[in-house]
C-alpha positions as CSV (number, residue, x, y, z in Angstrom):
1,M,18.7,29.6,-31.5
2,K,19.5,32.0,-28.3
3,N,22.1,30.8,-25.8
4,A,23.5,28.5,-28.6
5,D,27.0,27.9,-26.4
6,W,25.2,27.0,-23.2
7,R,22.9,24.7,-25.1
8,N,26.3,23.1,-26.3
9,T,27.9,22.4,-23.1
10,M,25.0,20.4,-21.8
11,E,26.7,17.2,-23.3
12,N,30.0,18.4,-24.3
13,R,28.7,18.5,-28.3
14,P,27.0,20.6,-30.5
15,I,23.6,20.7,-29.9
16,T,21.7,21.0,-33.9
17,S,18.1,21.5,-33.0
18,E,15.5,22.5,-30.6
19,K,14.4,19.0,-30.2
20,E,17.6,17.2,-29.6
21,W,18.1,20.5,-26.9
22,Y,14.6,19.5,-24.9
23,L,15.5,15.8,-25.0
24,A,18.9,16.2,-23.6
25,H,17.1,18.8,-21.2
26,V,14.6,16.0,-20.1
27,N,17.3,13.4,-19.9
28,E,19.5,15.4,-17.8
29,R,16.5,16.1,-15.1
30,I,14.5,13.3,-15.3
31,P,14.3,11.1,-12.3
32,R,16.0,7.5,-12.1
33,S,14.4,4.5,-12.0
34,R,14.3,2.8,-8.6
35,V,12.3,-0.2,-9.1
36,L,15.0,-3.0,-7.4
37,L,15.2,-0.5,-3.9
38,S,11.6,-0.2,-4.1
39,C,10.9,-4.1,-4.5
40,V,13.3,-4.8,-2.1
41,K,11.9,-2.5,0.7
42,A,8.4,-4.1,-0.4
43,F,9.6,-7.1,0.3
44,V,11.6,-7.0,3.3
45,V,8.8,-4.9,5.3
46,G,6.0,-7.3,3.9
47,G,7.7,-10.2,5.0
48,L,8.4,-8.4,9.0
49,I,4.6,-7.6,9.0
50,C,4.0,-11.0,8.2
51,C,6.7,-12.4,10.8
52,L,5.2,-10.3,13.4
53,G,1.7,-12.2,12.7
54,Q,3.7,-15.2,12.5
55,L,5.1,-14.3,16.3
56,I,1.1,-13.2,17.4
57,R,-0.2,-16.5,16.4
58,D,2.8,-18.4,17.7
59,A,1.7,-16.3,21.3
60,G,-1.8,-16.6,21.0
61,F,-0.9,-20.6,20.9
62,A,1.3,-20.7,23.3
63,W,0.0,-18.2,26.4
64,F,-3.8,-18.7,25.9
65,G,-4.3,-22.4,24.0
66,F,-6.1,-21.6,21.1
67,G,-7.2,-23.8,18.7
68,S,-6.3,-23.5,14.9
69,D,-9.8,-21.1,13.9
70,A,-9.3,-19.0,17.1
71,L,-5.6,-18.6,15.9
72,S,-6.5,-17.4,12.6
73,A,-9.4,-15.2,14.6
74,W,-6.7,-14.1,16.9
75,T,-4.0,-13.1,14.7
76,A,-6.1,-10.9,12.6
77,I,-7.8,-8.9,15.0
78,V,-4.6,-8.5,17.0
79,L,-3.3,-7.2,13.3
80,V,-5.8,-5.1,12.4
81,F,-6.0,-3.1,15.7
82,L,-2.0,-2.6,15.4
83,G,-2.4,-1.4,11.9
84,A,-4.8,1.0,13.1
85,L,-3.1,1.7,16.6
86,F,-0.4,2.6,14.1
87,T,-2.1,4.6,11.7
88,G,-3.8,6.9,14.2
89,L,-0.3,7.5,15.5
90,G,1.0,8.5,12.3
91,V,3.7,5.5,12.0
92,Y,2.1,3.8,9.4
93,D,2.1,6.8,7.0
94,K,5.7,6.9,7.1
95,L,6.1,2.7,6.9
96,G,4.2,3.0,3.8
97,A,5.8,5.9,2.4
98,F,9.2,4.1,3.1
99,A,7.9,0.4,2.2
100,G,5.4,1.2,-0.4
101,A,3.2,-2.0,-1.6
102,G,5.7,-4.2,1.4
103,S,2.6,-2.0,4.2
104,I,-0.4,-2.3,1.9
105,V,-0.9,-5.7,0.9
106,P,-0.8,-7.4,4.0
107,I,-4.5,-7.3,6.8
108,T,-2.7,-3.9,8.3
109,G,-3.1,-2.6,5.4
110,F,-7.0,-2.7,5.1
111,A,-6.8,-1.3,9.0
112,N,-4.8,1.8,7.5
113,S,-7.3,1.9,4.6
114,I,-10.2,2.0,7.2
115,V,-8.3,4.3,9.9
116,S,-6.8,6.8,7.1
117,P,-10.3,8.3,6.3
118,A,-12.3,8.1,9.1
119,M,-9.5,10.4,10.9
120,E,-9.7,12.6,7.7
121,Y,-13.4,13.1,7.7
122,K,-13.7,13.5,11.4
123,P,-14.1,17.3,11.5
124,E,-17.2,16.9,9.2
125,G,-19.1,15.1,12.3
126,F,-19.3,11.2,13.3
127,V,-22.5,10.6,10.7
128,M,-22.0,12.8,7.3
129,G,-17.5,12.5,7.7
130,V,-16.9,9.4,9.8
131,G,-19.3,7.3,8.6
132,A,-19.9,8.3,5.1
133,K,-16.3,8.2,4.1
134,L,-15.1,5.2,6.4
135,F,-15.4,2.8,3.5
136,S,-14.3,5.2,0.7
137,I,-10.9,3.6,0.3
138,A,-11.7,-0.2,1.3
139,G,-15.6,-0.2,0.3
140,P,-14.7,-1.1,-3.6
141,V,-12.5,-3.6,-2.8
142,L,-14.9,-5.1,-0.6
143,V,-17.6,-5.2,-2.6
144,Y,-15.5,-6.5,-5.9
145,G,-14.1,-9.1,-3.5
146,V,-17.7,-10.6,-2.5
147,C,-18.6,-10.1,-6.4
148,S,-15.7,-12.2,-7.1
149,S,-15.6,-15.0,-4.9
150,V,-19.7,-15.1,-5.7
151,A,-18.6,-15.8,-9.4
152,V,-16.0,-18.3,-8.5
153,G,-18.2,-20.0,-6.5
154,L,-21.1,-20.1,-9.1
155,I,-18.4,-21.1,-11.9
156,S,-17.1,-24.2,-9.2
157,L,-20.9,-24.9,-8.8
158,L,-21.5,-25.4,-12.5
159,W,-18.4,-26.7,-13.2
160,A,-18.2,-29.6,-10.9
161,G,-21.4,-30.3,-11.1
């Protein structure tokens, strides 16, 4: 073995084979898992987005006196608008890098998945760029969501009789 002295100092014990050296080398350089920290960040950011949604809902009731159905639409519209706005300003990408799934799961993540491809493909033109690629991320989710809801509805209809 070449550089046997250098290899032996990695764990302050003699390394007897190339395989042991390789495993010690890999274990030294492998990034440590930060699953717990990532989960906490996702939970906090997702929770804050949901709290913002509740605040928007309460404001719609207090300011405009919306009923239950109108409040749901009001909240969804405002959250999608804010998600699209912050994606356009580049803020939502930074939030997504920090929070991971916490920023993707709420409805604002849907707005981000629509606006991001539109911004990316805008140089290719409005028809072949924006129009063709607009639903490249959200499209499959919508298709599977609609198909799943139809399947569940049919099963429920057959089951309930």
